[in-house]
N, C-alpha and C positions, 0 to 999 in steps of 0.2 A: 375704944374702937379696935377691931381686929382687921387683919388683911386676909381676904378670901381670894382663892384662885379657883375658878370654875373651868373644868377640863372636859371636852367631849369630842371624840373622834367622829362620831356619827352625825354631828350637826351640819355637815356639808351637804346633806341630801335635803333639798327644799320640799320634797314630796312626803316627808315624814315630819313629826312634831318635835324632833330632838332639839332643833334650834330654838323653838318656842319655849321648851323646857329650860334651856340655858338662860334665855332672856327673862323668864319668869323668876328664876332663882336670883338672877342678877338684880332685878327690880326689888325683890323682897329683901335681900341682904342689904342693898344700898339704902332702902327705906328704914332699915334698922340702924342707920348711922355707921355703917362699916364700909371699908374700902374693897372694891371689886376689880379683879383682873380676869378677863375672859380669854381662855386658850382654845383655839379652834383649828380646823384643818387649813392648810395653806391657801386653798383656792375657794373658800366659802365666800358667797356674796351676801353682804349685809346692807340694810337700809342705812343711809348716811348718818342719821341721828344716833344710831347705836354706837358708832365709832367716835362720835362727839362726846357722848355721855360716859362711855366706859373705856377703860384701858384694854384694848383688844389686841391680842397677839396671835397671828395666823402662822403657826409654826408646826402643826402636826402633819405627819406623812402617813398615809395608809393606802395600800392598793385595794383594801376591802371596801372602803367607803368612797374614796375619791382618787381618781388617777387620770386626770385630763391632760397633763403635761408630762412628756417623757424627757426628763432632764438628763438622765444617765444613759450611757451606752448600754448598761446592763438591762435597763428597762426596755430599750429598743430591741435588744437581742431576745429578750423574753417574749415580746409581742410577735417578733418575726418567727420564732420557733413555734409558738402556740398556733399561729395562723397556717404555717406551712408544713409542720411535721406532726406526726401522731405519737411521738415519743413521750408518753405520759411521765415516765420517770425523770426525764430531763426537764420537762416543764415544771414538775413538782419540786425538783431540786432548785430551780431558779426562783420559784415562788418563795421557798423557804429562805433563800439568800436575801431576796428583796425585802421580805417581811422583817428579817433580823436587822438589816441595814436601816430600814425606815424607823423601826422601833428604837434603835440606838440613837439616830439623829433626833427623833422626837424627845427621847429621854434627856439627852444632852441639852437641848434647847429649853426644856421645862425646868431642869435643874438650875440653869442660868437665871430664869425668872424667879424661882424660889429663893435664890440667893439675894435677889433684890428685895424680897419681901420676907425677912426673917420671922420665924415663929408663926408662919401663916397657916391657915386652915385650907386644905385642898379638897374640893368637892367634885365628885363625878356624878352628875344628875341621872345619867342613864348608863350604868356600869355594864360593860361587856367583857369578853375574854381579853380583847386587846388592851382595855383599860387595866385589867388585872396584871397583864404582863408589864405594863408601864409602871404600875405601883411596885411591882417586885423590884424593878430597877432603882426605885427610890428608897428601898429598904436597907439603908446604910446610915451609919452614924455621921457620915460626912454631909448628909443633906439635912439641913435644919428646918424642920416644919413642926407645927404644933400637933396637927391631926390630919388624917386622911378619911374622908367620909365617902363611903361607897353606897350609892343608892341604886337599888335594882327595881326595874319595872317588868322584867320578863326573865323566867328561868332559862329560856332558850338562848339568851345572850351569854350564858356560861359555856355554850358549845365553842370549842376551839376553832380557830381559822387555820386550815392547812397543817394541823399538828395532831399528834396522837394523844397528847396529854389531856387530862380531865380538868375542865374549868372549875368544877366544884372542889376538887382536890387542891387546886391552886388557891382558891378562895379560903379554904379551910387552913391551909398552911400560912397564908398571910395573916389571917385573923388570930391564929394560935401564936404566932411568933412576933407579933407587933402590937403592943398595947395602945398604939396611937391610931389603929385602924378601927373604924366604927361602921356598922352595917345598917342600912335602912331599906325597908321594903315598901313598895307603893301600895300593896294591898295586904289586908290581914291574912288572906288565904296564902299568899306567897310567903309571908312571914312564918306562918305555921308550917308550911311545906319545908322551908329551909331548916327550921328548928328541928324538924323530924329527921333530917338527913344526917345530922351529926350531933353528938353531945356537946361539941364545941360551940355550936350555934344556939345560944340560950339568951333569952331576953333581948332579941333583936328589936329594932325600932320600926314602928309603923309610921311611914312618912309619905302620906299623899301629897300631891303637888300643892305648894302653898297658894293661898288666895292673894291675888293682887288686884288693885282697883283698875278696872277697864272702863270706868264711867265716861271717860272723854269720848268714847266711840259708841255709846249706847244709843240705839234707836228705840222708839216706843214700839212694843210688841203689837202685832196685829191681832185680830180676833180669830181664834181657831186656825193658827198657822202652825203646822207640824214640820219640823226640820229633820231630814235624814242627811246630816252633814258630816264632813270628813271624807277624804278620798275613799270611794266605794271599793269594797273587797268582797270576795265570795263569802269569807268567814264572818263578815259583818252583816250577813243576812240580806244582801241586796235583792235576791230573788223573792224575798218575802214582802218587799215594799208594795207591789200591786195589791196584795191581800190587805195590808194595813190601810192603804188608800181607800179600798172598797169598804172595809169595815167602818172606818172613821166617817166616811162620807154618808154611809147609811144612817149613822147616829147624829152626825153634825153636818147637815147639808150645807154646801157652800164653803167647806173648809179648803184651805190652801196648803200645798205641800212643796217644800223646798228639798230637792234631791240633788246631791253632789255626785258628779260622774267619776269614773274610775281612771286613775293614772295608768294602771296596768290591767287591761281587759283580760277576761278568761272565757272559756267556752260556756256559752249560754248568756253571757252578759249582754250582747247586742240584742237578743230577743226580748229580754226584760226592758232594756232601754227603749226599744221601739214601741213596746206596749205603753210605757209611761208617756211617751211623746204624744200619744193619742188622747190623753186626758188634759183638758183645758185648764184644770186646777193645779196641775203639776208644773213647777218651774224648775228646769234643769240648770244646775250651777256648774261652771267649769271645774275641771279636776284640780286646778291650782289657782288660788286667788291670793291677793295680798292679805296681810294680817288685818288691816283695817276693814277690808271688804268682808273677810271671813267672820270677824267678831260682830260686825253689823248684821250679818245674816243670822247669827245665833241669837242676838238680842231682839231680832224682829219676830222670833218664834214664841208661841204659847207653850209648846213642849218641844224638847228634843227627843227623838225616838231612836233607840239603840237595840235593834232586833238581832243581836249578835249570837253566834254559835257558842253555847256554853262550854263545849269541849275545848274550844280554842281560847276562850276568855275566862276559864274558871280560876286562873291565878292572876289574870291580867286586868289592869284598869283601862279606862277609856279617857284619853286626853280631852275628847269633846265633852264628856261629863264634867270634868274640872272647869273647862272654859264656860260651860253653861251655868255652873254654880257661881262663877265669878260674876256673871251677868244676871243672876237671880232667876234663871230659867230652869224649871224642873224637867226631869227626864223620865221617860218610860222605857223599861227594859224587861228582860226575863229574870227569873230566879237563877241562882247558881252561877252568877258572874263573879269575877273578882271584886267588883265594886258594889255587889248587892248588899254586903255588910254595911257600907256607908249609907245607902238608901234606907235600910231598915233601922239602923242605929239612930239616925238623925231625922227620919221622916222627911227627907228632902227630895223625894221622887216616888215613882210607882214601880214596883217589881211584880211581874205577872208570873203565875206558876203553871201556865200552859201555853200552847201554841196559839198564835193569833187566829188561825183557821178554826179553832174550836172554842173561841172566846166570845162571850157576849160583852161588848164594850160599853153598854149603857151605864152600868154602875161605875166603871172605870173613868169614863169621861164626865161623870157628874162630880167633878173634883172641886175642892176648895183650894184654889191656887194661893190664896193668902197664907193659909196654914203651911203649905209646902214651902213658901218663901221664908217663913219663920224658921223652918227646919234648915233651909239653905244657909240663913244667917248663922245659925248655931254651928253648922258643919264648917263653914268658912272660918269661923273663929277657932274651932277645934283644930283644923288642919294647920293653922298658923302657929298655935301653941305647940303642936307636935313638932313642927319644923324648927321653932326656936330652940327646943330641947335638943333635937338632932344636930342642929348647926352650932350648938354651943354658944348661942347668943345670950348675953347677960341681960336679964330683964330688970336689973336693979337701977 
């Protein structure tokens, strides 16, 4: 049995999937008979059973992700200056001081936890620049850990916060100078992209989110129910949903559509939303739901539809795709997504090579759902094998 510490600064935002990623890894690692400690932001809110099942330490500080309580006079001064003065240099200077202080506090607290778990494996499920800075502070012989596993799901997360330094350069330096650091990429395309950036990045690990059993909350899928789930964003193709609804309804009359609304609206969002409200077969889902409600919605679908913008998602995966696969629900998306490789390699969904506006859906919707579910079974098994290797889990 190994001791694992899962760390994530960004898990304090309930409108993203970072906390679900942390919990998915915690479930997976625990199910492999290992000990799990979860390290989260100070003010994150958790369901009660999570803190019963796991050793949860809320010790991380970050003004980037969570800053609800101003405990320091320095923070109060920062907010006062930012509200009342236009002195950008002074505001920036205070931001850098606060960032440095909060990182030092977070690092000190994490090191104390590591000392309680000697020779542990430290996992960052959604690594960003802040996580890299934290890892740099652990890069000393005085901190006794077995390995640090850095898992990336977005190249943009290497952008620094309030600093001029380059996140990619910092990652390269960490990887070059510490043989205990291991890198995983959520998509094959991101893996190839990073490997092309430096000769140091060779043979990185492909690590899609592991499969965990969500059967306890599965509802029987309805007939011809198409889900557009996950908080709506412009780059997720929300404006295309009316065209999908029209095309599908023409080929499968009586189909139902579950459409989740946006936590952060944009220009043009309200117009699309008002149009969807006029269709009696469209059910609008609140922008934020409980995990139980969210997974029940996914499991009630025949298909999950992901009409994302390929320019935004060419290196990036979809958390909804992972959750749908957990629940054996196939997905429909376009080619050239970060997760298209997964679909084509395992035949676990449908990838279209043209816009919905120019597509005849008759052949697409004449699907063999059973064969797609077989593909999903194989995909789920493969992503767990990949994660056992990345996480250094002994299969013997």
